C-alpha positions in Angstrom: 80.6 78.1 102.4 80.8 78.1 98.7 82.1 81.8 98.6 85.1 80.7 101.3 86.1 77.9 99.0 85.8 80.3 95.7 87.9 82.9 97.6 90.7 80.6 99.1 91.3 79.0 95.5 91.6 82.7 93.9 94.2 82.9 97.0 95.9 79.7 96.1 96.2 80.7 92.6 97.5 84.1 94.0 100.4 82.5 95.8 101.9 80.9 92.8 102.9 84.7 91.7 106.2 85.0 93.0 107.3 81.9 92.5 106.5 81.4 89.0 108.6 84.6 88.5 111.6 83.2 90.4 111.5 80.0 88.9 111.1 81.8 85.2 114.7 83.6 85.8 114.3 85.9 83.9 116.0 89.3 83.1 112.7 91.7 83.3 112.2 94.1 85.6 109.4 94.3 88.3 107.3 96.7 86.3 107.6 95.2 82.9 106.2 91.3 84.5 103.6 93.3 86.6 102.7 95.5 83.8 102.7 92.6 81.0 100.1 90.2 83.3 98.0 92.9 83.8 98.1 93.6 80.4 97.0 90.1 79.8 94.9 89.3 82.1 92.6 92.5 82.2 92.1 91.6 78.6 90.8 88.4 79.6 88.6 89.9 81.9 87.4 92.4 80.2 86.5 89.8 77.6 84.5 88.0 80.3 82.7 91.1 81.2 81.4 91.3 77.9 80.4 88.0 77.0 78.5 87.8 80.2 76.9 91.7 80.6 73.6 91.8 81.5 70.6 93.3 79.0 69.8 96.9 78.4 68.0 98.0 80.9 68.3 94.3 83.2 69.7 95.6 86.8 71.1 93.4 89.2 69.8 93.3 92.9 71.1 96.7 94.9 72.3 96.6 98.7 72.0 100.0 101.0 75.2 101.8 100.7 76.7 104.5 102.6 79.9 106.2 103.2 82.0 108.7 100.7 82.2 106.0 98.0 78.2 105.4 97.4 77.8 109.6 96.3 80.8 109.1 93.8 80.0 108.2 90.4 80.4 104.6 89.1 83.6 105.6 86.4 84.8 107.5 89.3 85.1 104.2 90.9 86.3 102.0 88.8 89.1 104.8 88.1 90.0 104.3 91.6 90.0 100.3 91.5 91.9 100.4 88.3 94.4 102.7 90.0 95.0 100.0 92.7 95.3 97.2 90.1 97.9 98.9 88.6 100.2 100.4 91.7 99.6 96.7 93.3 101.7 95.0 90.5 104.9 96.7 90.6 104.7 97.4 94.6 104.1 93.3 94.6 107.4 92.0 92.7 109.3 94.9 94.2 108.2 93.4 97.9 108.9 89.7 97.2 113.0 90.4 95.4 113.9 90.3 98.8 112.5 86.7 99.3 108.8 85.4 98.0 107.7 83.8 101.4 108.7 87.0 103.4 107.3 89.8 100.6 104.4 87.7 100.2 103.4 87.5 103.7 103.9 90.9 104.6 102.3 92.4 101.4 98.7 90.1 102.2 99.2 90.4 106.1 99.3 94.4 105.5 96.0 93.9 103.3 93.0 93.2 105.8 94.2 95.5 108.5 94.2 98.3 105.6 90.9 97.0 104.1 89.5 97.1 107.1 90.4 100.7 107.8 89.3 101.7 104.2 86.0 100.1 104.5 85.2 101.8 108.1 85.9 105.2 106.5 85.0 105.8 103.3 81.9 102.9 103.6 81.1 102.6 107.1 81.4 99.2 107.5 82.6 98.4 111.0 84.0 94.6 110.5 82.5 91.5 112.1 83.6 90.5 115.9 85.0 87.3 114.7 87.1 88.9 111.9 89.1 91.1 114.9 90.0 88.0 116.3 91.2 85.9 113.1 92.8 89.1 111.8 94.6 89.4 114.9 95.7 85.8 115.1 97.1 86.1 111.5 99.0 89.1 112.4 101.1 87.1 115.0 101.7 83.9 112.8 102.7 87.2 109.9 105.0 88.6 112.1 106.8 85.0 112.8 106.9 83.9 109.3 108.0 87.6 107.7 110.7 87.3 111.1 110.0 91.1 112.1 110.3 90.2 115.6 114.0 89.0 115.4 116.9 91.0 116.9 117.8 93.7 114.0 115.3 92.9 112.2 113.8 95.9 110.6 111.7 97.2 107.6 114.0 97.1 104.8 112.9 98.8 101.4 111.5 95.0 99.8 109.1 95.1 103.0 108.0 98.8 102.6 106.9 97.8 99.1 105.4 94.9 100.2 103.4 97.0 102.9 102.2 99.3 99.5 101.2 96.5 97.7 99.1 95.8 100.9 97.4 99.4 100.7 97.2 98.6 96.8 95.2 95.5 97.3 93.1 97.3 99.8 91.7 100.1 97.6 90.5 97.9 94.7 89.2 95.6 97.3 86.8 97.7 98.8 86.5 99.8 95.3 85.1 96.8 93.7 83.0 95.6 96.6 81.4 99.1 96.5 80.4 98.2 92.4 79.1 95.0 93.4 76.5 96.3 96.0 75.5 99.2 93.0 74.1 96.0 91.2 77.3 94.8 89.2 78.3 91.6 88.3 81.5 90.2 89.8 82.5 89.6 86.3 81.4 93.4 85.5 83.4 94.8 88.1 86.1 92.7 88.0 86.6 93.1 83.9 85.8 96.9 84.6 88.4 97.3 86.9 91.4 95.0 85.1 90.0 96.5 81.9 90.7 99.6 82.6 94.3 98.5 84.5 95.1 97.1 80.9 94.7 99.9 78.8 96.6 101.8 80.7 99.5 99.0 81.2 100.0 98.9 77.7 101.3 102.1 77.1 103.2 101.8 80.1 104.9 98.6 79.3 106.4 100.9 76.2 107.5 103.8 78.7 109.6 101.4 81.2 111.6 99.6 77.7 109.0 97.1 76.4 108.1 93.5 76.8 112.4 92.4 77.0 112.9 89.0 77.3 109.2 88.3 78.3 108.8 87.4 74.5 111.0 84.5 74.6 109.5 81.2 75.0 110.0 81.1 78.8 108.8 84.6 79.0 105.5 84.1 77.3 105.0 80.9 79.4 105.2 83.4 82.5 103.1 85.3 81.5 99.7 83.2 80.4 100.6 82.2 83.6 100.3 85.3 85.8 97.7 86.8 83.2 95.7 83.5 82.6 95.6 81.9 86.2 96.8 84.4 88.2 94.6 87.4 86.9 91.5 86.1 85.0 90.6 82.6 86.8 91.4 84.0 90.1 90.1 87.3 90.1 86.6 85.7 88.8 86.6 83.4 91.8 87.7 86.6 94.2 85.1 88.3 92.5 82.3 86.1 92.9 83.3 85.3 96.5 83.0 89.0 97.1 79.9 89.4 96.0 78.5 87.1 98.9 81.0 87.7 101.8 82.1 91.4 103.6 85.1 93.2 102.2 87.2 92.6 104.9 86.4 88.5 105.8 87.7 88.3 101.7 90.7 90.4 102.5 92.1 88.1 105.3 90.7 84.9 103.9 93.2 85.5 101.0 95.9 85.4 104.0 95.7 81.8 101.9 98.4 83.3 99.9 101.3 83.8 101.8 100.6 80.7 103.4 101.0 79.0 100.1 103.4 81.3 98.8 105.5 80.4 101.9 104.8 76.9 101.0 106.1 76.9 97.9 109.1 79.1 98.5 110.2 76.6 100.9 109.6 73.4 98.5 110.4 75.0 95.2 113.3 77.8 95.6 115.1 76.4 98.9 114.3 78.9 101.2 114.8 78.3 104.8 112.1 77.5 106.9 113.0 78.1 110.4 110.7 77.0 113.2 109.6 80.4 114.2 108.3 80.5 110.0 107.1 76.9 110.8 105.3 78.0 114.0 104.3 81.4 112.1 102.3 79.1 109.4 100.7 76.9 111.9 99.3 80.3 113.7 98.4 81.9 110.2 96.2 78.5 109.3 94.7 78.7 112.8 93.7 82.2 111.9 91.7 80.9 108.7 90.2 78.3 110.4 88.6 81.0 112.8 87.3 82.9 109.9 86.3 80.0 107.9 84.5 77.4 110.4 80.5 77.9 110.9 79.5 78.9 114.1 77.7 76.5 116.1 74.2 77.5 116.9 73.0 76.5 120.1 69.8 73.4 119.5 66.8 74.9 121.3 66.0 72.3 124.4 62.8 70.6 124.4 60.0 71.3 126.8 60.2 69.6 130.1 56.6 67.9 130.8 55.2 69.1 133.8 
C-alpha cells in the first residue's frame, strides 16, 4: 500500500494547484503561471536527480520492455515526456478558467482513459481487470461532478482545454514509466523530464511577456507553492509510486486530485455543490476504494479427516 499512499498524497498536492492560483488572484495568464511553476519545480527536481544519481557503471534493475517506446533512445523518450510536462501547464490552467472543480475533474478524469490507450499502443501493456471497473465507475462520478449530463451542457472551451491537459498528463506518465522500466531512478526520471521542461520554460517565459505580477510577494508565494509543493515534492512521490505500480493504475489513483480540488473549490472558493456533484464525488471516491483495497485471497480449506 505504500506506493498507493505515495501517489494519493501526490494527487492531494496536485489538487491544490487550481485553488492556489484562484486565491492568489493575480493578473497573470495561464501560460505565465504554468511556465513559472515548471521553471522552479523542474530546477528543484533536476537538483534532486543530480544529488541522488547513481555512480558511473551502476545500473538499476530493468524489466522486460515491448512496444514502440522500447526501441527509442532515452533522450527521445525524455524529450517526449518534457513536451507533455510543458503542454500540461497552460492547458490545465486554461481548463480551470471556467471553474476549478469542473476543470480539474475533466482534466484528470480524461487522463486514465488516455493513459490506458497510450500505454496499450506504445508499450503493449494491457490494463488490469480491476482498472477497467474502477475507471468506468470513476467516469460516472466525473460526469456527474462536471455536470456534463445536465440539459444543455456541452464541451465549452475550458472543458476542451482540460481534456488536452489530460492527454498531456498521459504522455509524461507513460514515457516516465518507460524510463523507470529501463532501470532509471524515480528522481532521475522526474529530474530529467522536468529539468528539460524547465530549460525550455525559461526562454518561453520571456517570450510570453515575462513574470509580470508573479514578481510581487503574492506572486512569489504562489510560485513557491506551485513549484516546490505541487511539482518537486509531489512528483518525487509520484515517481516513487510509478516505479512500483502500472502506469494505468497510477493514472486512476490521481483521480484523488479532482476530488480534493472540488472540495477545496467548494470550501474555499464558494463554488456550488449541487446534489449531482455530491453524488459524483461519492461515486468517484468509491472508484478509488475499488482500485486501492487489496483483494481478499481465499484461505485454503483444512483437510477433512477420513
